[in-house]
C-alpha positions in Angstrom: 0.0 0.0 0.0 3.0 2.3 0.6 3.9 2.2 -3.0 0.5 3.3 -4.1 0.5 6.2 -1.6 4.0 7.3 -2.8 2.9 7.2 -6.4 -0.3 9.1 -5.8 1.6 11.8 -3.8 4.3 12.0 -6.5 1.8 12.6 -9.3 -0.4 14.8 -7.2 -3.4 12.5 -7.2 -5.9 12.9 -4.4 -7.9 9.6 -4.3 -8.7 7.2 -1.6 -6.3 4.3 -1.2 -8.0 1.2 0.1 -6.2 -1.9 1.4 -6.7 -5.0 -0.6 -6.5 -8.2 1.4 -4.4 -11.0 0.0 -4.4 -14.7 0.8 -1.7 -15.4 3.4 0.6 -17.3 1.1 0.5 -14.5 -1.5 1.1 -11.8 1.1 4.0 -13.7 2.5 5.5 -14.1 -0.9 5.4 -10.4 -1.6 6.7 -9.5 1.8 9.6 -11.9 1.3 10.4 -10.4 -2.1 9.3 -13.4 -4.1 8.0 -11.2 -6.9 11.4 -9.6 -7.4 14.6 -10.7 -9.2 16.3 -13.1 -6.7 19.6 -11.1 -6.8 17.8 -7.9 -5.8 15.0 -9.0 -3.6 16.2 -6.9 -0.6 18.0 -3.9 -2.0 19.2 -1.0 0.1 17.0 1.6 -1.6 13.4 2.3 -0.6 10.8 3.2 -3.2 10.6 6.7 -1.8 14.3 7.1 -2.1 14.1 5.8 -5.7 11.5 8.4 -6.6 13.5 11.2 -5.0 16.6 10.2 -6.9 14.7 10.3 -10.1 13.7 13.9 -9.4 10.1 13.5 -8.3 9.1 16.1 -5.8 6.4 16.0 -3.1 8.0 13.1 -1.2 10.2 12.7 1.8 12.4 9.8 2.3 11.1 7.8 5.2 13.5 6.8 8.0 14.5 3.1 8.0 
């Protein structure tokens, strides 16, 4: 849900963001990085930091 909120903030969208429940196995897979390339499943950069580095304004990097 954080990614959606960051994208909406970056592009100046003002819409409600609703949580979408996932089955436990799917949620666990996403949380563990199973949807990412294995060699980069747990990189040091947050999505907010990535957007800031690309020059998108309206965001603050969140503390880790």
